[in-house]
N, C-alpha and C positions, 0 to 999 in steps of 0.2 A: 967412882964408876957405878952407874945406876944399874939396878937389877932389871932383867928382861921380864916384862909383864907376862904372866901365864894366862891364857884365855880361860874364862870361867867355864866350868862344866855345864853342858846343856842338859838340864833335867826335864825339859819339855813342860815347864810350868806356865808358859804363855799359851793360853787356850785359844788365842785369836791369830797370832802371827806365825807364819811358817818359819821354823828355826833351822839351823844347820843340822845336817844328818850325820850321825856317827858312822864310822866304818862298821862292817859286819861283826867283827870280833868285839868291838867296844859296845855295840848295840846288844849283842847277846849277853855280855857281862852285865850290862845294866838291867836287862830283863831278869836275869838270875838273882841279882842282888836287890832288886826292887827299887832302884834309884830312878823312878819315873813317877809322874803325877797322873791322877785320874780326876777329871773335873766333876762338878756336881751333877752333870747330865750323863755321866758314864763314859765320856769321851777320854781317850788316851792320846794327848797331843803328840807325844813322841812316836807312838805307833802310827798315827796318821801320816806324819812326815816320813817315816820309814817306808811305808807302802806307796807313797806318792810316786816314786820313780817307776812303778809298774806301768804307768801311763805311757812310757817311752814309745811303744809302737804306734801310738795315736798322736798325730800332729794336730795341734789346735791353733787356729788363727783367730785372734780377738779383734773385734772392731768396736770403737767407742769405749774402750776399757776405762777411759778417764771418768766415765760416768759412775763407776763403782766407787762407793765410799772407802776412803783409806782407813777410817776408823768409825766405830759406832754401828748400830744395828740396821738391818734392812731385810725385807722379804723378797727374795729373787723368785720370779715365776717364769717358767719356760714351757715350751711345748714338750709333750711326752712322746717318747719313742719306744724302744724295746724295753726300757725300764732299768737297765744296768749301765750302759755306756753314757747316756745323757748326763746323769748327775756327776759321773767321773769327768766328763768333758767340761762341765760347768766348773767343777772344782779346779781343774787345770787352768781354765780361763781366768778365774778369780786369782789364782796363785800368780799367774803371769802378770796380771794387771795391777795387783795390789799387795801381793805377798801375804794374803790372808787365807784362812781356812773357811770352808762352808760346813754347815750342818744340813744333811740331806733329810728331808721330811718323808716319812713313809716306811720306816723300819718295821718289819713284821713283829707282832707281839707274840712270839713263840719262845719256848725255853731254848737255851743254849745258843741258837742262831741269833735271836734278838739281842741279847747282851753282847755277843761277839761283834755284830754290826754296829752297835752303839759305840763300842770302843773305837771304831774307825770313823766316827763322826755322825752317824745317822741318829735320828730321833723318831719317835712315833708320830702319829697323825693327830694326837689330841690337841685341840686348839689351846688349852691352858698351858700345855707343855711348850708349845711353839711361842706363845706370848712370853713365857718366862725366859725362853732362850733369847728372844729379842731384847727383853729388859736387861739381860746380862751383857748386851752389847755385841752379840754374834750376828753373822750372816746366815740366814736359813733359806734353803732352796726347796721350792715346791713346784709340782708340775700342774699343767692344765688337765686335771683329772684327779680322782680320789687318792691315787697312790702312784708311785713310779712304776709299779709292777702292772702287768697286763690284766691280772685278775683283780677284781675289786673286793671289798670287804663288806659283808652283811652287817646289819646293825649290831648283831651280837658278837661281831669280831670274827666270824667264820668266813672262809674264803669261798667265793662263788665265781662262776664263769661270767664274763661280761655279756650283755645282750648285743645283738647285731648293731643296734644304734650306738652303744657305748664303744664297740670295737671300731666303728667308722669314725667316731669323734677322736679316737686315740691315734689316728694315723699321724706319723711324725711330720709329714709334709704339709699338714694343715694347721692353720692357726686356731681352728675351732676346737672346742673341748670345754668341759665344764670347769669354770674357774673355781678356785678353792674358797667359796664364799664364807664357810664357817671359820676358816682361818683369817680371812679379811675382817670379819666381824670382831674376832678376838684380838686382832692386832692393829686396829684403827689407830692412827697417830704415828705409826712407823712407816718409813718410806717403802714403797713397793716398786721394784725395778723389773720391768719386763725384759725377757731375753729370748732371742730366736736362735735355735740350735739346728744347724744343717749338717747331716751326716757326711762323712768323707767318701762314702761308697755304699753299695748295696749291703744292707744288714750291718752297717757301721764298719765294714772292713776298711782297714787303713790304706786305701788305694790313693787317696789324696787327703789334704788337710780338712779337718772339720772346721766349720765356721761358726763362731758365736758372735752375735750382734747384740750389743747392750743398748737398751732404750733409756729414755729420760725417766727419772724417778717420778712416781705418781703418788699423790696424797689427796685425801678427801678435802672438801672446802674447809677453810679455817672456821673454828668454832663448832665443828662436828662433835656430837656427844659420843662417848665410848659406847660400843656395841649398838650403834645406829644401823639397823637392818637396811634401811633405804640407801644410806650412804655407802654401805658395803656392797649392795647390789649394783649400784652405779659404778663403783670402783672396779668391781669384778668385770663388768662389760668393757670398761676402759682398758683393763689389763688384757682381755682377750683380743680386742681390736689392735692393741699395740703389738702383741706377739704376732698377730697375722701380718701386720705391716713389716715387722722385722724379718719374718720369714721370706717375704717378697723381696726385701732388700738383700737377703742372703742367697737368693736363687741365682 
């Protein structure tokens, strides 16, 4: 008589794939005993999966999800909105389409809050960090704008209010916005996937499903040198145009 196989415990060591979520009691015991992993970027995969169900009030409809890679790195670029719901919606869309996690670019570099957000999968906006994240095989999500948050960052890292022109470019219903050129320069050679995100209601209220439309992956011409500024500028414009078209498709 053969023994019944016991499922292996989920220690959250797969930093890319969404894993089964423990029950509340088992999850609490794991946190207390320290039976969970933290990756080299400060992410806590088990904690990410544990908090993912908090998205339940927001329904997400994904179109062309088959264009998202099932493995390997890519830089996802979408329109920016209020700064909190959009990356959560993109994360849910990626989870539905590929069962993968994303790393959200634009975590604030401040004590306590910064490390806490990193545990949930966010990373800072430093191009070298984003390039390292992609080399490790992850999906990183960036907005059309300097950060997911409405307020931009000064060169010295301090927060400032956006100008009237920046605020106009940040409108969530527009494809326009400043593409993340410095990130594209640092990550040339990795696929760039445009995404259009349409809110489900005013201010993102869950009145109806959010729509996420995934575009064709974009790459610079073959043979492009690393950190080619001209190629990155051309790719940035292609990304902005692609996001604009996806938003029209989602309208």
